[in-house]
C-alpha positions, 0 to 999 in steps of 0.5 A: 515513435513507440515512446510517443505512442506509449508515453514515458516508461516506468524508469523515466517517470519514477526517477523523475519522481525520486528527484522531486520528492527527495527519494532514491531511484534504483534501476531494475535488472533482469531478475529485480524490478526498479524501485523508489525508496524514500524516508518519512520520519523513521519509516522507509517507503518502498515503491516497486512492481512485482509479477504474479504468474497465473499459468499461461499469463502473468499479472503485474502489480504496483505496490508501496510498502512501509514497515512500522512497529505495531503496538496492538497487532491491528490489521485492516483491509480496504478495497473497492466493492465489485462483483467479486467482493464475496471473496473477501469472506475468506479473510479472517477479519470482520466486515465493518461499517464505519458510519460514513454512508458513501464510503461504506457503500463504495468500499469493503472494510475488514478489520480485526478491531472495529473500533480502531478501523473506525478511528483510522477512517474517521480522518477525512483526508484518508477517506478522500485519498482512498476515494481518489485511488479507488482501484488500490487495495490498502491493508496491513500485513505481517508477512512477506510473500515471495518464493517463500513466505516469511513472517515478520518480527513479532512487533513489525507490520507493513502498510501495503498499497497495491494495484494491478498494472504499472502506475506511471502517473506522477500525480497519482503516485504523489497522492499515494505517498500522501496517503501513506503519510496520513495513514501512518500518522493516524495509526500513531495517533490512535495508538496502533503504531510507533514512529520508531525505526522497525529496523528491518529491510523488505525484500524487493 
């Protein structure tokens, strides 16, 4: 009865998605979340959830991470504008206008290299897929957050998508995989990434 009201659970949806896209689903435990691991060229894509405690309550996030080899230390962050957008000024990156009016009006774009982020977001398919998933935050990070903050090796970064809540919409998840592919390939195209195996394993 509850399943009919709430719909299929994460494990059911993600395991079915793993079969469809040729990935590996690993069921979670009491201490670890379930995850879906797939390969894209030499890159490994990890989809999972994590929880952040806010005192009396907790917030669950769905995230997708892809380690890769950087050539220039390029960083960027893209997220939907909101009444809290000014919080973005805390990040040590410049606000960027990319020249696509509708996109610039809807999203905050921050980067440490304006030219590279404009090249990245010049690709129509990337902007389209971000518009299809406006509640996600898309960024590049150089460290892993957890019980301890761990810095990644010098030439390694990871592409991160994250959103508040548990994503169980198969079509949305497929679009996120497609967006990851488009962004990584474009990073290689503009000279900011290599399609080599970074040879690291992310924490789950």
